[in-house]
C-alpha positions as a Markdown table, in Angstrom:
| # | Residue | x | y | z |
|---|---|---|---|---|
| 1 | Met | 0.0 | 0.0 | 0.0 |
| 2 | Thr | 1.3 | 3.5 | -0.8 |
| 3 | Gln | 2.3 | 5.5 | 2.2 |
| 4 | Ser | 0.4 | 8.7 | 2.7 |
| 5 | Arg | 3.5 | 10.8 | 3.1 |
| 6 | His | 4.2 | 10.1 | -0.6 |
| 7 | Ile | 0.8 | 11.2 | -1.8 |
| 8 | Lys | 0.3 | 14.7 | -3.2 |
| 9 | Asn | -3.2 | 16.2 | -2.9 |
| 10 | Leu | -3.6 | 17.7 | -6.3 |
| 11 | Gly | -7.1 | 18.9 | -5.6 |
| 12 | Lys | -8.3 | 20.7 | -8.8 |
| 13 | Ser | -4.9 | 22.2 | -9.5 |
| 14 | Arg | -2.8 | 21.7 | -12.6 |
| 15 | Glu | 0.3 | 19.5 | -12.4 |
| 16 | Leu | 3.2 | 20.8 | -14.5 |
| 17 | Leu | 5.6 | 18.3 | -16.0 |
| 18 | Trp | 8.6 | 20.7 | -15.9 |
| 19 | Asp | 10.8 | 18.6 | -13.5 |
| 20 | Glu | 11.0 | 15.2 | -12.1 |
| 21 | Ser | 9.1 | 16.0 | -8.9 |
| 22 | Pro | 5.7 | 14.5 | -10.0 |
| 23 | Ile | 7.4 | 11.6 | -11.9 |
| 24 | Ala | 8.2 | 8.2 | -10.4 |
| 25 | Glu | 9.7 | 6.5 | -13.5 |
| 26 | Met | 10.6 | 7.3 | -17.1 |
| 27 | Gln | 11.5 | 4.8 | -19.9 |
| 28 | Gly | 12.4 | 6.0 | -23.3 |
| 29 | Val | 11.1 | 9.6 | -22.7 |
| 30 | Ser | 12.9 | 12.7 | -21.4 |
| 31 | Leu | 12.2 | 16.2 | -20.1 |
| 32 | Val | 12.7 | 18.7 | -23.0 |
| 33 | Leu | 13.1 | 22.4 | -22.8 |
| 34 | His | 11.1 | 24.4 | -25.4 |
| 35 | His | 11.7 | 27.9 | -26.8 |
| 36 | Pro | 9.6 | 30.9 | -27.5 |
| 37 | Thr | 8.8 | 32.2 | -31.0 |
| 38 | Pro | 9.9 | 35.7 | -31.8 |
| 39 | Arg | 6.9 | 38.0 | -32.7 |
| 40 | Asn | 6.5 | 41.7 | -33.2 |
| 41 | Val | 8.5 | 44.6 | -31.8 |
| 42 | Ala | 6.4 | 45.7 | -28.8 |
| 43 | Ile | 8.0 | 49.0 | -28.1 |
| 44 | Val | 10.9 | 51.1 | -29.5 |
| 45 | His | 12.7 | 53.3 | -26.9 |
| 46 | Asp | 13.1 | 56.3 | -29.2 |
| 47 | Ala | 11.8 | 59.1 | -27.0 |
| 48 | Pro | 14.3 | 61.9 | -26.0 |
| 49 | Trp | 14.2 | 60.5 | -22.4 |
| 50 | Glu | 14.8 | 56.9 | -23.5 |
| 51 | Gly | 17.7 | 55.6 | -25.5 |
| 52 | Asn | 19.9 | 52.5 | -26.2 |
| 53 | Val | 20.3 | 51.3 | -22.6 |
| 54 | Cys | 16.6 | 51.1 | -21.6 |
| 55 | Ile | 16.2 | 47.9 | -19.6 |
| 56 | Tyr | 14.7 | 46.3 | -16.4 |
| 57 | His | 11.2 | 46.0 | -17.8 |
| 58 | Thr | 8.3 | 44.9 | -15.6 |
| 59 | Val | 5.0 | 43.8 | -17.2 |
| 60 | Leu | 1.9 | 43.6 | -15.1 |
| 61 | Lys | -1.9 | 43.7 | -15.4 |
| 62 | Tyr | -4.2 | 46.0 | -13.6 |
| 63 | Asn | -7.9 | 46.7 | -14.2 |
| 64 | Asp | -7.9 | 44.7 | -17.5 |
| 65 | Lys | -5.0 | 46.8 | -18.9 |
| 66 | Tyr | -1.3 | 46.0 | -19.1 |
| 67 | Arg | 1.5 | 48.2 | -18.1 |
| 68 | Met | 5.2 | 48.0 | -18.9 |
| 69 | Tyr | 7.6 | 49.9 | -16.5 |
| 70 | Tyr | 11.2 | 50.3 | -17.6 |
| 71 | Arg | 14.3 | 52.4 | -17.2 |
| 72 | Gly | 14.9 | 55.2 | -19.7 |
| 73 | Ala | 18.6 | 55.7 | -20.3 |
| 74 | Ala | 21.1 | 56.4 | -23.1 |
| 75 | Tyr | 24.8 | 55.6 | -23.5 |
| 76 | Lys | 27.1 | 57.6 | -25.8 |
| 77 | Met | 24.1 | 59.0 | -27.7 |
| 78 | Ala | 23.3 | 62.6 | -28.5 |
| 79 | Thr | 20.4 | 62.4 | -26.1 |
| 80 | Glu | 22.3 | 61.3 | -23.0 |
| 81 | His | 20.4 | 62.2 | -19.8 |
| 82 | Pro | 19.7 | 61.2 | -16.2 |
| 83 | Gln | 18.0 | 57.9 | -15.7 |
| 84 | Val | 14.2 | 57.9 | -15.5 |
| 85 | Thr | 11.5 | 55.4 | -14.9 |
| 86 | Cys | 8.8 | 55.2 | -17.6 |
| 87 | Val | 5.6 | 53.3 | -18.3 |
| 88 | Ala | 3.9 | 52.1 | -21.4 |
| 89 | Glu | 0.3 | 50.7 | -21.7 |
| 90 | Ser | -1.5 | 48.1 | -23.7 |
| 91 | Asp | -5.0 | 46.7 | -24.0 |
| 92 | Asp | -3.9 | 43.3 | -25.4 |
| 93 | Gly | -0.2 | 42.8 | -24.5 |
| 94 | Ile | 0.7 | 43.0 | -28.2 |
| 95 | Thr | 0.4 | 46.7 | -29.2 |
| 96 | Trp | 1.9 | 49.2 | -26.7 |
| 97 | Thr | 1.7 | 53.0 | -26.4 |
| 98 | Lys | 3.4 | 55.6 | -24.3 |
| 99 | Pro | 0.9 | 57.7 | -22.4 |
| 100 | Asp | 1.3 | 61.4 | -21.9 |
| 101 | Leu | 1.1 | 61.5 | -18.1 |
| 102 | Gly | 2.1 | 65.1 | -17.3 |
| 103 | Ile | 3.7 | 64.1 | -14.0 |
| 104 | Ile | 7.5 | 64.6 | -14.2 |
| 105 | Glu | 9.2 | 67.5 | -16.0 |
| 106 | Phe | 11.9 | 66.5 | -18.5 |
| 107 | Asn | 13.8 | 69.2 | -20.4 |
| 108 | Gly | 11.2 | 71.8 | -19.5 |
| 109 | Ser | 8.1 | 69.7 | -20.4 |
| 110 | Lys | 5.8 | 67.3 | -18.7 |
| 111 | His | 4.6 | 65.8 | -21.9 |
| 112 | Asn | 6.1 | 62.3 | -21.4 |
| 113 | Asn | 5.5 | 58.9 | -19.8 |
| 114 | Ile | 7.9 | 59.3 | -16.9 |
| 115 | Val | 6.8 | 58.3 | -13.4 |
| 116 | Trp | 10.1 | 58.6 | -11.4 |
| 117 | Met | 13.5 | 60.2 | -12.0 |
| 118 | Glu | 15.3 | 60.4 | -8.7 |
| 119 | Glu | 18.5 | 58.4 | -8.2 |
| 120 | Pro | 19.4 | 55.8 | -7.2 |
| 121 | Ala | 15.9 | 54.1 | -7.6 |
| 122 | Ala | 15.4 | 55.3 | -11.1 |
| 123 | His | 18.2 | 52.9 | -12.2 |
| 124 | Asn | 16.1 | 49.8 | -11.5 |
| 125 | Phe | 12.6 | 50.9 | -10.2 |
| 126 | Thr | 10.5 | 47.7 | -10.2 |
| 127 | Pro | 6.8 | 47.9 | -9.4 |
| 128 | Phe | 4.2 | 45.3 | -8.6 |
| 129 | Val | 0.5 | 45.2 | -7.7 |
| 130 | Asp | 0.1 | 44.1 | -4.1 |
| 131 | Ser | -2.4 | 41.2 | -3.9 |
| 132 | Asn | -2.3 | 41.0 | -0.1 |
| 133 | Pro | -6.0 | 41.1 | 1.0 |
| 134 | Glu | -4.9 | 43.4 | 3.9 |
| 135 | Cys | -3.3 | 45.9 | 1.6 |
| 136 | Thr | -5.0 | 49.3 | 1.4 |
| 137 | Glu | -5.9 | 51.0 | -1.9 |
| 138 | Glu | -3.6 | 53.9 | -1.1 |
| 139 | Cys | -0.7 | 51.4 | -1.2 |
| 140 | Arg | -2.0 | 49.0 | -3.9 |
| 141 | Phe | 1.1 | 49.6 | -6.0 |
| 142 | Lys | 4.5 | 49.0 | -4.5 |
| 143 | Ala | 8.0 | 49.2 | -6.0 |
| 144 | Ile | 11.6 | 48.7 | -4.9 |
| 145 | Gly | 14.7 | 50.3 | -6.3 |
| 146 | Gly | 18.2 | 51.3 | -5.2 |
| 147 | Asp | 21.9 | 50.4 | -5.2 |
| 148 | Asp | 24.4 | 48.8 | -2.9 |
| 149 | Lys | 25.0 | 52.2 | -1.2 |
| 150 | Ser | 21.4 | 53.1 | -0.6 |
| 151 | Gly | 20.0 | 49.6 | -0.2 |
| 152 | Leu | 16.6 | 48.7 | -1.6 |
| 153 | Ile | 14.1 | 51.4 | -1.0 |
| 154 | Leu | 10.3 | 50.8 | -0.8 |
| 155 | Phe | 7.9 | 53.0 | -2.7 |
| 156 | Thr | 4.1 | 53.0 | -2.7 |
| 157 | Ser | 1.4 | 54.4 | -5.0 |
| 158 | Pro | -2.4 | 54.3 | -5.2 |
| 159 | Asp | -2.4 | 54.2 | -9.0 |
| 160 | Gly | 1.0 | 53.2 | -10.2 |
| 161 | Tyr | 1.8 | 56.7 | -11.6 |
| 162 | Gln | 2.2 | 58.9 | -8.5 |
| 163 | Trp | 4.9 | 57.4 | -6.3 |
| 164 | Thr | 6.3 | 58.3 | -2.8 |
| 165 | Pro | 9.0 | 56.6 | -0.6 |
| 166 | Ala | 7.3 | 54.5 | 2.1 |
| 167 | Ser | 10.1 | 54.7 | 4.6 |
| 168 | Asp | 13.2 | 56.8 | 5.3 |
| 169 | Lys | 15.2 | 53.6 | 5.7 |
| 170 | Pro | 16.0 | 50.9 | 3.2 |
| 171 | Ile | 14.1 | 47.6 | 3.6 |
| 172 | Ile | 17.0 | 45.3 | 2.4 |
| 173 | Thr | 20.7 | 46.3 | 2.7 |
| 174 | Asp | 22.6 | 43.0 | 2.2 |
| 175 | Gly | 23.3 | 42.7 | -1.5 |
| 176 | Leu | 24.8 | 44.2 | -4.6 |
| 177 | Phe | 21.7 | 45.6 | -6.3 |
| 178 | Asp | 22.9 | 46.8 | -9.7 |
| 179 | Ser | 20.2 | 44.7 | -11.4 |
| 180 | Gln | 16.5 | 44.3 | -11.5 |
| 181 | Asn | 15.6 | 43.4 | -7.9 |
| 182 | Leu | 12.0 | 42.5 | -7.4 |
| 183 | Ala | 9.3 | 41.7 | -4.8 |
| 184 | Phe | 5.7 | 40.4 | -4.8 |
| 185 | Tyr | 3.1 | 39.0 | -2.5 |
| 186 | Asp | 2.7 | 35.2 | -2.6 |
| 187 | Asn | -1.0 | 34.5 | -2.1 |
| 188 | Ile | -0.4 | 30.7 | -1.6 |
| 189 | Arg | 2.3 | 31.1 | 1.1 |
| 190 | Gln | 0.8 | 34.3 | 2.4 |
| 191 | Cys | 4.0 | 36.3 | 2.6 |
| 192 | Tyr | 6.1 | 38.9 | 0.6 |
| 193 | Val | 9.0 | 37.5 | -1.3 |
| 194 | Ser | 12.0 | 39.4 | -2.7 |
| 195 | Tyr | 14.7 | 38.2 | -5.1 |
| 196 | Ser | 17.7 | 40.4 | -5.5 |
| 197 | Arg | 21.3 | 40.3 | -6.7 |
| 198 | Lys | 24.4 | 39.5 | -4.6 |
| 199 | Met | 27.9 | 38.4 | -5.6 |
| 200 | Gln | 28.4 | 34.8 | -4.6 |
| 201 | Pro | 32.0 | 33.8 | -3.7 |
| 202 | Leu | 33.3 | 30.5 | -5.0 |
| 203 | Leu | 36.2 | 28.4 | -3.7 |
| 204 | Asn | 38.7 | 29.9 | -6.1 |
| 205 | Ser | 37.9 | 33.4 | -4.9 |
| 206 | Phe | 36.0 | 34.1 | -8.1 |
| 207 | Ser | 32.6 | 35.7 | -7.5 |
| 208 | Leu | 29.5 | 35.2 | -9.6 |
| 209 | Arg | 26.5 | 37.4 | -10.0 |
| 210 | Ala | 23.9 | 35.3 | -8.2 |
| 211 | Val | 20.3 | 35.5 | -6.7 |
| 212 | Gln | 19.2 | 35.7 | -3.1 |
| 213 | Arg | 15.8 | 35.4 | -1.5 |
| 214 | Cys | 14.3 | 37.2 | 1.5 |
| 215 | Val | 10.7 | 36.9 | 2.9 |
| 216 | Ser | 8.6 | 39.3 | 4.9 |
| 217 | Thr | 5.1 | 39.7 | 6.4 |
| 218 | Asp | 4.9 | 43.5 | 6.0 |
| 219 | Met | 7.3 | 44.6 | 3.2 |
| 220 | Leu | 9.3 | 46.5 | 5.9 |
| 221 | His | 11.0 | 43.8 | 7.9 |
| 222 | Trp | 12.8 | 41.0 | 6.0 |
| 223 | Ser | 14.5 | 37.7 | 6.7 |
| 224 | Arg | 18.2 | 37.3 | 6.2 |
| 225 | Pro | 19.0 | 36.6 | 2.6 |
| 226 | Glu | 19.4 | 32.9 | 1.4 |
| 227 | Trp | 21.1 | 31.8 | -1.7 |
| 228 | Leu | 19.0 | 30.0 | -4.3 |
| 229 | Ser | 20.0 | 26.4 | -4.8 |
| 230 | Phe | 20.0 | 24.3 | -7.9 |
| 231 | Asp | 20.1 | 20.7 | -9.0 |
| 232 | Asp | 23.4 | 18.8 | -8.9 |
| 233 | Gly | 25.3 | 18.6 | -12.1 |
| 234 | Val | 24.2 | 22.0 | -13.5 |
| 235 | Pro | 27.3 | 24.1 | -14.1 |
| 236 | Glu | 27.8 | 27.4 | -12.3 |
| 237 | Met | 26.6 | 30.4 | -14.3 |
| 238 | Glu | 26.2 | 34.2 | -13.7 |
| 239 | Leu | 22.6 | 35.3 | -13.4 |
| 240 | Tyr | 22.5 | 39.0 | -14.2 |
| 241 | Thr | 18.7 | 39.2 | -13.5 |
| 242 | Asn | 16.2 | 36.7 | -12.2 |
| 243 | Ala | 12.6 | 37.6 | -13.4 |
| 244 | Ile | 11.1 | 35.1 | -10.9 |
| 245 | Ile | 7.3 | 35.1 | -10.5 |
| 246 | Pro | 4.5 | 32.7 | -9.4 |
| 247 | Tyr | 3.2 | 31.0 | -12.6 |
| 248 | Tyr | -0.3 | 32.3 | -12.9 |
| 249 | Arg | -1.8 | 29.0 | -14.1 |
| 250 | Cys | -0.3 | 27.2 | -11.2 |
| 251 | Pro | 0.7 | 29.8 | -8.6 |
| 252 | Glu | 2.3 | 27.4 | -6.2 |
| 253 | Val | 5.1 | 26.9 | -8.8 |
| 254 | Tyr | 7.5 | 29.7 | -9.5 |
| 255 | Val | 9.1 | 30.4 | -12.9 |
| 256 | Gly | 12.2 | 32.4 | -13.5 |
| 257 | Phe | 13.8 | 33.8 | -16.7 |
| 258 | Pro | 17.3 | 35.0 | -15.7 |
| 259 | Lys | 19.6 | 36.7 | -18.1 |
| 260 | Arg | 22.7 | 34.6 | -18.1 |
| 261 | Phe | 25.9 | 36.6 | -18.4 |
| 262 | Thr | 29.1 | 35.0 | -19.9 |
| 263 | Arg | 31.7 | 37.5 | -18.9 |
| 264 | Gly | 34.7 | 38.4 | -21.0 |
| 265 | Arg | 33.2 | 37.4 | -24.3 |
| 266 | Gly | 33.1 | 40.0 | -27.0 |
| 267 | Thr | 31.8 | 40.1 | -30.6 |
| 268 | Lys | 32.5 | 42.3 | -33.6 |
| 269 | Tyr | 29.0 | 43.8 | -33.3 |
| 270 | Asp | 29.8 | 45.4 | -29.9 |
| 271 | Lys | 31.0 | 48.9 | -30.7 |
| 272 | Tyr | 31.4 | 50.0 | -27.1 |
| 273 | Gly | 33.1 | 46.9 | -25.7 |
| 274 | Gly | 30.5 | 46.4 | -23.1 |
| 275 | Ala | 31.3 | 49.8 | -21.6 |
| 276 | Gly | 34.5 | 48.2 | -20.3 |
| 277 | Leu | 32.7 | 45.1 | -18.9 |
| 278 | Pro | 32.4 | 42.8 | -21.9 |
| 279 | Gly | 30.2 | 39.8 | -21.9 |
| 280 | Val | 27.6 | 37.9 | -24.0 |
| 281 | Ser | 24.1 | 37.2 | -22.6 |
| 282 | Asp | 21.2 | 34.8 | -23.3 |
| 283 | Gly | 18.0 | 33.9 | -21.5 |
| 284 | Ile | 17.5 | 30.8 | -19.4 |
| 285 | Phe | 14.5 | 29.1 | -17.8 |
| 286 | Met | 14.1 | 27.7 | -14.3 |
| 287 | Ser | 11.3 | 26.7 | -12.1 |
| 288 | Ser | 10.7 | 25.9 | -8.4 |
| 289 | Arg | 8.1 | 24.3 | -6.2 |
| 290 | Asp | 9.3 | 26.0 | -2.9 |
| 291 | Gly | 10.8 | 29.3 | -4.1 |
| 292 | Leu | 14.3 | 28.4 | -3.0 |
| 293 | His | 15.5 | 25.3 | -4.8 |
| 294 | Phe | 15.2 | 25.7 | -8.6 |
| 295 | Asn | 15.4 | 23.3 | -11.5 |
| 296 | Arg | 17.7 | 25.4 | -13.8 |
| 297 | Trp | 18.2 | 24.4 | -17.4 |
| 298 | Pro | 21.8 | 24.9 | -18.6 |
| 299 | Glu | 20.7 | 25.2 | -22.3 |
| 300 | Ala | 19.4 | 28.7 | -23.3 |
| 301 | Phe | 15.7 | 29.3 | -23.4 |
| 302 | Val | 16.3 | 32.4 | -25.5 |
| 303 | Arg | 19.4 | 32.3 | -27.8 |
| 304 | Pro | 20.8 | 35.5 | -29.3 |
| 305 | Gly | 19.8 | 34.2 | -32.7 |
| 306 | Leu | 20.4 | 35.6 | -36.2 |
| 307 | Gln | 20.0 | 39.3 | -35.2 |
| 308 | His | 23.5 | 40.8 | -34.9 |
| 309 | Glu | 22.2 | 43.3 | -32.3 |
| 310 | Arg | 21.4 | 40.5 | -29.9 |
| 311 | Trp | 25.1 | 39.5 | -29.9 |
| 312 | Ile | 26.0 | 42.9 | -28.4 |
| 313 | Asn | 26.8 | 42.9 | -24.7 |
| 314 | Arg | 23.9 | 42.6 | -22.2 |
| 315 | Asn | 21.1 | 41.9 | -24.7 |
| 316 | Asn | 18.4 | 39.1 | -24.4 |
| 317 | Phe | 17.1 | 40.3 | -21.0 |
| 318 | Thr | 13.6 | 38.9 | -20.4 |
| 319 | Ala | 11.1 | 41.3 | -18.8 |
| 320 | Trp | 9.6 | 40.4 | -15.4 |
| 321 | Gly | 6.0 | 39.3 | -16.1 |
| 322 | Leu | 3.9 | 37.0 | -18.3 |
| 323 | Val | 1.0 | 38.1 | -20.4 |
| 324 | Glu | -1.7 | 35.8 | -21.9 |
| 325 | Thr | -2.4 | 36.9 | -25.5 |
| 326 | Pro | -4.4 | 35.7 | -28.5 |
| 327 | Ser | -2.5 | 33.5 | -31.0 |
| 328 | Asp | -1.6 | 34.8 | -34.4 |
| 329 | Ile | -3.3 | 31.8 | -35.9 |
| 330 | Ala | -7.1 | 31.9 | -35.9 |
| 331 | Gly | -8.9 | 29.2 | -34.1 |
| 332 | Thr | -6.0 | 28.2 | -31.8 |
| 333 | Pro | -5.7 | 28.7 | -28.1 |
| 334 | Asn | -4.2 | 31.7 | -26.4 |
| 335 | Glu | -0.5 | 31.7 | -25.7 |
| 336 | Ile | 1.9 | 33.3 | -23.3 |
| 337 | Ser | 3.8 | 36.4 | -24.3 |
| 338 | Leu | 7.2 | 37.4 | -22.9 |
| 339 | Tyr | 9.3 | 40.4 | -23.9 |
| 340 | Ser | 13.1 | 40.4 | -24.7 |
| 341 | Ile | 15.5 | 43.3 | -25.2 |
| 342 | Glu | 17.5 | 43.8 | -28.4 |
| 343 | Ala | 19.7 | 46.6 | -29.7 |
| 344 | Tyr | 21.0 | 47.3 | -26.1 |
| 345 | Tyr | 24.3 | 49.2 | -26.3 |
| 346 | Ser | 23.9 | 49.7 | -30.0 |
| 347 | Asp | 23.8 | 53.0 | -32.0 |
| 348 | Ala | 20.0 | 52.7 | -32.3 |
| 349 | Pro | 17.3 | 52.9 | -29.6 |
| 350 | Ala | 16.8 | 49.7 | -27.6 |
| 351 | Arg | 13.7 | 47.6 | -28.5 |
| 352 | Met | 11.5 | 45.1 | -26.7 |
| 353 | Arg | 10.4 | 42.2 | -28.8 |
| 354 | Arg | 7.4 | 40.1 | -27.9 |
| 355 | Met | 7.9 | 36.4 | -27.9 |
| 356 | Ser | 5.3 | 33.7 | -27.4 |
| 357 | Ile | 5.0 | 30.1 | -26.2 |
| 358 | Arg | 2.1 | 27.8 | -25.7 |
| 359 | Leu | 0.3 | 27.7 | -22.3 |
| 360 | Asp | 2.4 | 25.6 | -19.9 |
| 361 | Gly | 4.8 | 25.1 | -22.8 |
| 362 | Phe | 8.2 | 25.7 | -21.3 |
| 363 | Val | 9.1 | 22.0 | -20.7 |
| 364 | Ser | 7.4 | 18.7 | -21.6 |
| 365 | Val | 7.9 | 15.0 | -21.2 |
| 366 | Gln | 8.7 | 14.0 | -24.8 |
| 367 | Ala | 8.7 | 10.7 | -26.5 |
| 368 | Pro | 10.3 | 9.9 | -29.8 |
| 369 | Tyr | 8.4 | 8.0 | -32.6 |
| 370 | Lys | 9.7 | 4.6 | -31.3 |
| 371 | Gly | 7.8 | 5.3 | -28.1 |
| 372 | Gly | 8.3 | 5.4 | -24.4 |
| 373 | Ser | 6.4 | 5.7 | -21.1 |
| 374 | Phe | 6.4 | 7.4 | -17.7 |
| 375 | Thr | 4.6 | 6.9 | -14.5 |
| 376 | Thr | 3.6 | 9.6 | -12.1 |
| 377 | Lys | 3.9 | 9.5 | -8.3 |
| 378 | Tyr | 0.8 | 8.8 | -6.3 |
| 379 | Met | -1.7 | 11.7 | -5.9 |
| 380 | Thr | -5.3 | 12.4 | -5.0 |
| 381 | Phe | -7.7 | 14.8 | -6.8 |
| 382 | Asp | -11.0 | 16.4 | -5.9 |
| 383 | Ser | -14.2 | 15.7 | -7.8 |
| 384 | Asp | -15.5 | 18.4 | -10.1 |
| 385 | Gly | -19.0 | 16.9 | -10.3 |
| 386 | Asp | -20.2 | 13.9 | -12.2 |
| 387 | Asp | -18.1 | 14.6 | -15.3 |
| 388 | Thr | -14.6 | 14.8 | -13.8 |
| 389 | Arg | -12.0 | 14.0 | -16.5 |
| 390 | Leu | -8.3 | 13.7 | -16.9 |
| 391 | Leu | -7.3 | 16.7 | -19.2 |
| 392 | Leu | -3.9 | 16.8 | -20.9 |
| 393 | Asn | -2.1 | 19.8 | -22.3 |
| 394 | Ala | -0.4 | 17.7 | -25.0 |
| 395 | Ser | 0.8 | 17.5 | -28.6 |
| 396 | Thr | 1.2 | 14.5 | -30.9 |
| 397 | Ser | 2.1 | 14.0 | -34.5 |
| 398 | Gly | -0.5 | 12.6 | -36.9 |
| 399 | Ala | 1.2 | 9.2 | -36.6 |
| 400 | Gly | 2.0 | 9.4 | -32.8 |
| 401 | Gly | -0.3 | 9.1 | -29.8 |
| 402 | Ile | -0.8 | 8.9 | -26.1 |
| 403 | Ser | -2.5 | 6.1 | -24.0 |
| 404 | Cys | -3.0 | 6.1 | -20.2 |
| 405 | Glu | -3.8 | 3.7 | -17.5 |
| 406 | Ile | -4.7 | 4.5 | -13.9 |
| 407 | Ile | -2.9 | 2.6 | -11.1 |
| 408 | Gly | -4.6 | 2.0 | -7.8 |
| 409 | Glu | -3.2 | 2.1 | -4.3 |
| 410 | Asp | -2.4 | -1.6 | -4.6 |
| 411 | Gly | -0.1 | -1.0 | -7.5 |
| 412 | Ala | -2.4 | -2.7 | -10.1 |
| 413 | Pro | -4.3 | -1.0 | -12.9 |
| 414 | Val | -7.8 | 0.0 | -11.9 |
| 415 | Pro | -10.4 | -2.1 | -13.7 |
| 416 | Gly | -12.0 | -0.1 | -16.5 |
| 417 | Phe | -9.0 | 2.2 | -16.7 |
| 418 | Thr | -6.2 | -0.1 | -17.9 |
| 419 | Met | -3.9 | 0.5 | -20.8 |
| 420 | Asp | -5.8 | -2.0 | -23.0 |
| 421 | Glu | -9.0 | -0.1 | -22.3 |
| 422 | Ser | -7.5 | 3.3 | -23.0 |
| 423 | Thr | -8.5 | 5.2 | -26.2 |
| 424 | Leu | -5.4 | 6.3 | -28.1 |
| 425 | Val | -5.2 | 10.1 | -28.2 |
| 426 | Tyr | -3.7 | 11.8 | -31.3 |
| 427 | Ala | -4.2 | 15.6 | -31.1 |
| 428 | Asp | -2.7 | 18.9 | -30.2 |
| 429 | Asp | -4.6 | 21.0 | -27.7 |
| 430 | Ile | -4.5 | 22.6 | -24.2 |
| 431 | Glu | -7.1 | 20.3 | -22.6 |
| 432 | Ile | -7.4 | 16.9 | -24.3 |
| 433 | Pro | -9.7 | 14.5 | -22.4 |
| 434 | Met | -8.4 | 11.0 | -21.9 |
| 435 | Glu | -11.0 | 8.3 | -22.5 |
| 436 | Trp | -11.4 | 4.6 | -21.9 |
| 437 | Lys | -13.8 | 2.0 | -23.4 |
| 438 | Asn | -16.3 | 2.7 | -20.6 |
| 439 | Gly | -16.0 | 6.5 | -20.8 |
| 440 | Ser | -14.0 | 9.4 | -19.3 |
| 441 | Asn | -15.7 | 10.1 | -16.0 |
| 442 | Leu | -13.3 | 9.7 | -13.1 |
| 443 | Ser | -15.4 | 11.0 | -10.2 |
| 444 | Glu | -15.5 | 7.6 | -8.6 |
| 445 | Leu | -11.8 | 7.8 | -8.1 |
| 446 | Ala | -11.8 | 11.3 | -6.5 |
| 447 | Gly | -10.0 | 11.3 | -3.1 |
| 448 | Lys | -8.4 | 7.9 | -3.7 |
| 449 | Pro | -4.6 | 7.5 | -4.1 |
| 450 | Ile | -3.8 | 6.9 | -7.8 |
| 451 | Ala | -0.9 | 7.1 | -10.2 |
| 452 | Leu | -1.0 | 7.6 | -13.9 |
| 453 | Arg | 1.1 | 5.6 | -16.4 |
| 454 | Phe | 1.4 | 7.1 | -19.9 |
| 455 | Gln | 2.6 | 5.4 | -23.1 |
| 456 | Met | 3.6 | 7.8 | -25.8 |
| 457 | Ser | 4.9 | 7.9 | -29.3 |
| 458 | Asp | 6.1 | 11.1 | -31.1 |
| 459 | Ala | 4.3 | 13.2 | -28.4 |
| 460 | Asp | 4.7 | 15.8 | -25.7 |
| 461 | Ile | 2.8 | 16.2 | -22.4 |
| 462 | Tyr | 3.2 | 19.6 | -20.7 |
| 463 | Ser | 0.7 | 19.4 | -17.9 |
| 464 | Tyr | -2.5 | 17.8 | -16.8 |
| 465 | Arg | -5.4 | 18.4 | -14.4 |
| 466 | Phe | -8.6 | 16.7 | -13.2 |
| 467 | Gly | -11.9 | 18.6 | -13.9 |
| 468 | Lys | -14.6 | 19.5 | -16.3 |
| 469 | Leu | -13.8 | 20.2 | -19.9 |
């Protein structure tokens, strides 16, 4: 009999197949990292208060509208100016505009989209919408920003446009904050979480840009920083940013999109030599089920690619935040949009390009055409009425397919739900119902420990859940 300590109560939540945590055994299949598809240029930073080193973008949703906060800055351009914090807006996450806010004066005019311009916070001002139920509307928006001299300073705002410091003292002081440092409220764990930069010393006295975590109950008093940990066997790498956020379709799981920095590398496209700090960057993907230990992929999630401008120092930064957007292909499901910087440190204004990936589509269990199988660990699920189904986010080829059997607590296939009784699935969709000869209703198994065994050929499974279609 399966011991209860090994049984996960899935409830009605989604299980993501991004790491080996939910998997008991794999044969002939493997976890595979997928990559986003480049789409349109979302925004060009060509205003006089912007320039070629605009970065540290934050994308969030508020009142059915999207906002993109970012640093406006220029390097060796005719329009060099003090750093400012700007905001763009969008109704759909695809087309972005710069509102004329009339808040901050720049070169004698308030006709701009600037919301903050005082140093040091203007360097990396990073807002979020506070989802804490106890948060007042006067402080619904919060932001942190600062450097290693000032520490991280807390700001609040009722509307995300008019900002004021929340305290005369920094909230976090232990770190090297020349990066995008961020904070958010975790509704599952009911605490504030911050991820920030610090240099991590190694045994050979070489230090890497790394990420630390702090937690808080009130945004003012924080725990001592802890280093993130990673799976054994993954090589050391410098993480210039972190872009960690709860995954909105399964908020108990965190996703992160750090910019990986390979220092000392230069290319012929880098006119400024990395401003004396050369290096080539790409974007990586990582995920975590506890917010501290991450499954970090050593292969790039976003490669520089064929655009020469992306091979210039410090490009390929991924904005903090995910947006669900319509697909470019009519009749297909929504997808996730991310935003990635290009033309940073070039002679042209920096740009943010939108990229897209399928819902839950960062990692999958993948089988080749010759086939393979995997078995999940034991779980329980909650009934969603008399039509509770097993729904897969999966993709097969026309010649491939997926079959599934349900294993009971005694380790044997459940009668009526064996592999021989499973209907072969060949499809590509976000929620594919698994069926057996006697139907697809699993409500009689709700609350009972079960495991799933999948047989696959030329197929990917990204996630699954139990519920109504």
